[in-house]
C-alpha positions in Angstrom: -22.6 11.6 7.9 -25.8 10.4 10.2 -28.0 9.6 7.1 -25.6 8.6 4.4 -25.7 5.5 3.4 -22.3 3.7 3.7 -20.1 3.5 1.2 -17.3 0.4 0.7 -14.1 2.7 0.9 -10.6 1.2 0.3 -6.7 2.4 1.4 -4.4 2.5 -1.4 -0.6 3.1 -1.6 1.4 3.2 -4.6 4.5 0.8 -4.2 7.2 1.1 -6.5 7.8 -2.5 -8.2 11.2 -1.4 -10.4 13.5 1.9 -11.0 13.5 0.8 -13.9 16.9 -0.9 -14.3 15.3 -4.0 -11.6 13.1 -5.1 -10.1 12.2 -3.4 -6.4 11.7 -7.0 -4.8 8.2 -5.1 -3.6 6.0 -6.9 -1.4 2.7 -7.2 0.3 1.7 -9.3 4.0 -1.0 -9.2 6.1 -1.0 -5.0 6.9 2.5 -4.7 5.4 3.8 -3.7 1.6 7.6 -3.7 1.3 10.2 -2.8 -0.7 13.5 -4.1 -1.6 16.5 -1.4 -3.4 20.0 -1.2 -3.4 20.8 -2.9 -0.4 18.1 -1.2 1.9 14.1 -1.1 2.9 11.2 0.2 2.8 8.2 -1.0 4.9 4.5 0.7 5.1 2.9 -0.6 7.9 -1.0 0.2 8.6 -1.1 0.6 12.3 -4.8 1.1 12.3 -7.4 0.0 12.2 -6.3 -3.4 12.3 -6.4 -6.4 10.4 -6.7 -5.3 6.9 -5.0 -7.1 4.2 -3.0 -5.3 1.4 -2.7 -6.6 -1.2 -0.5 -5.4 -5.0 -3.1 -5.1 -8.0 -2.2 -5.0 -11.3 -2.1 -2.8 -13.8 2.0 -1.3 -13.2 2.3 2.0 -13.6 4.8 4.7 -15.1 5.6 7.4 -12.7 8.8 9.8 -12.5 10.6 6.9 -10.2 9.7 3.8 -12.4 6.9 0.9 -12.1 4.3 1.3 -9.4 1.3 -1.0 -8.5 -0.9 -0.6 -5.6 -0.5 -1.5 -2.7 -5.0 -1.9 -1.5 -6.9 -2.7 1.6 -10.7 -3.1 2.1 -11.4 -0.8 4.9 -14.5 -2.0 7.5 -17.5 0.0 7.1 -17.8 3.1 8.6 -13.6 3.9 8.5 -12.3 6.8 7.1 -9.4 7.5 8.5 -6.4 4.9 8.0 -3.0 5.5 9.5 0.0 4.1 8.5 4.3 3.6 9.7 6.6 4.2 7.2 10.0 3.0 8.0 13.0 2.9 6.2 16.6 0.9 6.6 
């Protein structure tokens, strides 16, 4: 990669925003995204690189389990790896 031009890169994670019966209370805040459904929560947190800013983007698209939006963050230059931590409660 030494001779390659730096290409802007993004991290993208599909987040369930509706199970087709009800909205999931999905949100994105700084380096994490959360879905609330049936009294439980699923949280995705970016652990590396630090200081990413995730946001949920349009459009909302259909999936097998309902509707999803993309949680997207622009990566710092030269970054090609993102590490996530997922927690379910």
